[in-house]
N, C-alpha and C positions, 0 to 999 in steps of 0.2 A: 371842327376839331374832334368832336366825339365820333363822328362817322369815320374820319381818317383813322382814329385809334382802333375802332372796331374792325376796320378793313385790315389793319396790320395784324391784329389778333387772329382774324379768320385766315389770313394767308399763312401765318405760322402754324395754326392748327391743321390747315390743309397739307402743309409741307410735312408736318409730323405724322399725319395720317398716311400720306403717300410713302414715307420712309418706313413706317411700321408695316404697311401692306406689302411693300417690296421685300422686307425682311421675312415676314411670315410666308410669303410665296416662295422665297428662296429655300427656307427651311422645309416647307412642304414638298418641294421638288426633290430635295435631298432625301427625305424620309420615305416618300412614296415607293420607289423601286424596292427598298429593303422590306417595306410592309408587304408588297405583293409577293416577293420571294419568300418571306416568312410564312405567309398564309399558304402558299403552294407547298412549301416544305412541310408544314404541319399536317396538311391534308394527306400529302403523299406518304408521310410516315405513318399516319393513322390507318390508312387503308392498305399499307404494305407495299406500295410501289418502291419506296426507298427503305432499305433495310441495312442501316449502318449502326450497329450496337454502340460503337464507341463515339458516335456523333450525336449529341443531344438535340432534341427538337426545340423549336422556339418556345414552347410552353415551359420546358425545363429551364431554358435560359432566363425566362421571366422570373421563375421561382427562385433561381440562383441569385439573380440580381436583387430581388426582394429580401432575401436572407442576408446578403452582404450589405445592403443599404439600410435596412430597417430593423432586422433582427439583431445582427451583431454590430452593424454600423461601421465595420472595419473599412469599407470601401471609401468612406469620406476621409479617413486618415491617409489612404493611398493617394487619393486625388489631391489633398492638401499638400502632401510632401512633394508630389510631382509639380504642382503649380508653384510652390516655393522655389524649387530649383530652377524651373523655367523662367520665372520672373527675375531671379537674381542674375542668371547667366545672360538672358536676352537683353535686359536693360543695360547691363555693363557693355554688351556688344553694340547696342544702339548709341549710347553716349560716346564711347571711345571711337567706334567706327565712323559715325557721322562727323566727328571732330577731325579725325585724320583724313577722311575723304575730302572734307572742305579745304583743309590745309593743302593737300596734294593738288587739288584742282586749281588752286590760285597760285601755286608755285611750280612753274613749268619744269624747272631743273629737278625738283623733288619728284615730280610725276614721272619724268623720263628715267629717273634713277630707280624708283621703287615699283613701277608698273610691271616689269617682267617678273619680279619676285611675287607680286600680288597674283598675277595670272597663274604662276606655277602653284602657289599655295591653294588657290581656288579649285584647281583640278584634282586635288587630293581628297578622296572621299573621307567624310568625318569618321566612319568606322575604323579607318586605318590609323587614326590618331589615338584611339582608345587604349591599345596595348602599351603605347608609350606613356600615356597618362597614368595607367595602372602601375607601371614600374616606378615612375618618378613622383607621383602624387599619392599613391596608395589606393586602397580599395573602397574609399568612402565618398563623402559628399563632394570633396574638392575635384575628384575625377569627373563626376557627372556634370557639375557646374562648368568646369573648364571645357568639357566636350560641347556643351550647349553654346558657350561663348565662342569657341572656334568655329562651330558650324554656321554661326550667324555673322561673325565679325568681317570676314573677307568680302562677302556678297554686299554687305552694307557699305563698306568702304568703296567698293567698285561702283555701285549704283549712285552713291552720293557724288563721287568724283565725276562720273560720266554726265550726271544730271547738271551739275554746275558748269562743266566744260561746254555743254550744249546750249547754254543760255545765249540768246541773241546779243551779239556784241554791241549792236546799235542801241539796245535797251540799256546796257551797262553804261555806254558813253553818254546817253541822254541823262541818266541818273547822276553821273558825275558832273555834268554841265549845271545841273540845278543844285549842286553842292553836297550830294551824298557821297560818302566815302567810309572806309573802314567797316566797323560793325553795323552802321546804319545802312550802308550799301548791301552788306551781306544779308541782314535780316529782312530788309524791305524790298530787295530786288532779287538777289541770287537764290535765296531759299524759296520764296513763292514760285519763281520761274522754273525751278528744278524739282518741284514737289512730285510731279508725275514719276520721275525716275526714282526719287528717294523712297516714296511710299511703295512703289513696286518692289524695291529692294527690301523694305521692311516686311512686306507680305511673303516674299520668297524666303527671307531669313527666318520668319516665324515657322514656316513649314519645315525647314531644315532643322531648326532648334527643337521642334517637337519630336522629330524622328530621332535626333541625337539624344534627347532626354530618355526615350524608351530604350535605345541601344545601350546608353550608359548605365541605366538602372538594371538592365539584364545582366551586365557583366561586373558591376561593382558589388562585391560580395558582402561588404561591411554595412551596407544600408539595409534597414528593416522594412521601410515603407516606400511605396511608389507603384504606379500602374504597371510599369515594366517588371518590377520585382514581383508583383502579384502574379503576373502571367508566368514568370520564370519558376516561382515556387510551386505553382499548381501542377507543373509537369511531374514533380516528385510523387504526387498522389494520383497521377493519371486522371486529373480532374478536368476533362475537356470543357465542362460547363463554365468553370471559372475562367479558363483560358479564353474561351470565346467571348464571354462577357467583358473581360479585360480588353480584348482586341476591338470589340465594338465600341467600347467607351473611349479608347484611344483615338479611333477614327472620328467618332462623334464630337468629342471635345476639341480635337484639332480643327474640325470644320467650324465649330461654333466660335473658336478663338479668332478665326479669320473673318467670319461673317459679323460677329458682334463687336469686334474691336477694330480690326484694320479696314474692313470694308466700310464701316461707319466713319472712321477717320478720313478715308478717301472721299466719301460723299460730302463730308462737312468742310473739306478743304478744296480739293481739286475741282469737284463739280460746283461747289458753291461759288468759286471764283471764275467759273466759266472756262476752265482750262481744258475740259474734256466734255464730250456730249453726254448728257444724262440718259441713262437707260430707261 
C-alpha cells in the first residue's frame, strides 16, 4: 500500500515537473528572439550603425520600465485596470456564449435560424463596433467592456456550437441507452467530447478580447488608466520609450495569458482525458 502511494506521488510530481518544464521552455522560446534583437539593437546603436534619435535603445526601455514599475508604480495601475476590464468582458462572453452555443447546437431549428446572422456578425471587425459603442454607451468603461464582450462572444458561440454538433452520434445514443439524458447527458458526454473545439474557441476569443481591450482603451477618452491609454497618452509627449514599453507589455501579457491560463486548461482537460496527443 505504501509503495503504491509513493508511486502515485512520484507520478504526480513527474507530471508537474514535465508541465513546468514545458511552460518554461515555451516562455524561453518566446523571449529568446527578442533578447537577441535587443542585444543587436543596443550594440548597433552604441557603435553608430543605427542612428535613430527618436527611437530609444533597449537600455533606455529598461530604465523607463523601472521608473514606471518601481519608482512611480503607475504601470501597475494601468495593468490592473486593463485586466479588470478584460476579466469582466471576457467572462461575460464565456458564460453567455457557451450557453447560447450549447442551446443552438441541440435545437436544429434555432441553429438554422441564427447561424447566418452569426456568420455575418463574426465577419465584422471589432474595431468597426467601437464608434457605435462610443455614440451609444459613451466614452468610459462601458464602451471598453462591451467591445471586449463582442470581440469574444460570437467566436465562443460558434466554436461551442460546432464542437457539440460534431460529437459522435453513436456516443450520444449509447449514453441514452444507459439512462443519461438532459443535463447529465450534456455535462457527462457532450461537453467532454466537444472540449477541443470549445477550448480552441476560448483561446481565439482571448486573443480577440486582448486586442479589443487595447483598441477600446485607445479611443475611450473618459478612462484614466489602462495599457492602451498609457500608450495613447505618451504620444502627446512624444515619449517613444513609454509607448514601446507599453507595446511590449501588451504583447508579453497577451502571450502569458494564453500560456499560463488557456494552455494549462487545455493540458489539464483535453490531454489529460486522452482527446489529443501530448506534445
